[in-house]
N, C-alpha and C positions, 0 to 999 in steps of 0.2 A: 542472359545478361540483363541487369537492371537498367531501365531507362532513367533519365535524369529525374523525372517527376516521381517515379517509384522509389528511386534512391532517396530523394528528399523526404518522401513520406515515411520510409523506413527510418531514416535518420531522425526525423521529428518524433516518431514513435519511441525510438530508443531514448531520446532526450527527455521526453515526457516520463518514460518509465524511470529513468535515473532520477529526475527531479522529484517524481512522486515517491520513489523509494527513500530518497534522502529526507524529504519533508516528513514522510510517514514515519520513518525511523525516529527522527528527532522529536516530532510533535505528537504523534498518535500511537505508533505501534510499540512493540517491545514485548519481550517475554515469549515463551514457547506457546504456540497457538493451541497445542493439545492440552497442556497442563494448566495454562493460564487463560483460557478462552475469556475474552472480554476484559482482561486486565490490561491497563495501559499506563503510560507515564514512567517516571523515574524508577519506581520500585520494580516494575515489570522488567525494565531494561537491566537493572542491577541483578535481578534474579537470573535473567538469561545469561548475562556476562559471567556471573558467578559460577553457573554450571559449566559454560563453555570454556572458561579460562581458569577454573578452580581458584577463584579469588579467596583470599583469607578474609576473616571478619573485618580486619582493619582496612583492607583494600576495598571491601564492599562499602564500608562507611565512607571512605574517601570518594569513591566513584559515585555513590548516591548523592553526596554533597555537591559534586561537580554537576551532575545532571539537574539537581534541584536549583542550583545557582543559575544555570543557563536556561532552564525550562521557560521562564517568562519571555526571554529574548526569542526563543524558537517559536513560541506561541504567537508573539507579536508579529514576527516575520511571516509565519504561515497565514495569519489573518490578512496580511497585506497581499500576499501572492496567491492566495486560494482562488479568488475570482479569475485571475489570469490563467492559472493552472486548469481550472474547470473548463474555461473557454477553449483552451488548446486541446484538452482531452476530448471535448465534445466534437471538435473539428476533426481530430485524428480518427475517432470512432466512426464519424459519418463518412470520411474518405475511405476507410477500410471497408465499411459496409457497402459502399458503392462498387467495390471491386468483386463482390460476392454474388453468387446466385441467390434466388429467393430462399431456397432451403438452407444454404450456408448462412444467410442473414439471420434466419430464425435461430439457428444453432449458435451463431455469434452473439446474438442478443442474450440467449440463455447463459452462455459463458460469462458475459459481462455481469448479468444479474447474480449468478452464483459467486463470482469474485467479490461483488459488492456485499453480499450476505456474509461471506467469510471475513472481509475486511471489518465489517461491523460486529462480527462475532454472533451473527444471527443464524441460529441453526434451525429455526422453526420451519423454513421451507424444506430443508433436508428431512426433517422429522415427518412433515406432512405428506411428502411424496415417497417415503421409504428410502430416502438417500439419493436416488438418481431417477431421472425421468425415463 
């Protein structure tokens, strides 16, 4: 059974994950990571939705226009909330790390670094070390 503090940490981590996912989807991510590595923004999101939902050309144009129309709003919002998001993310990571053994902390740090490389579309680390440590 989870203690109150562990439950709060898990809830905060889930909230950060959801907030990050929403902000990332709207402002940063989009597109299929394998086919469109490094592509971001409205066109990547339209390509992804086009494949997943079988959008017609007219629907693609309409959806692209919607994303492009709202993209500046999302970017402005992300610029405002990014510092708070980063602060919460750092606290969550530190609290999680504090629950781990030294070996687990090392592996946890590696997982975080790999996730950051994937988020940025940076495959140089994976290429340099043969794909896995």
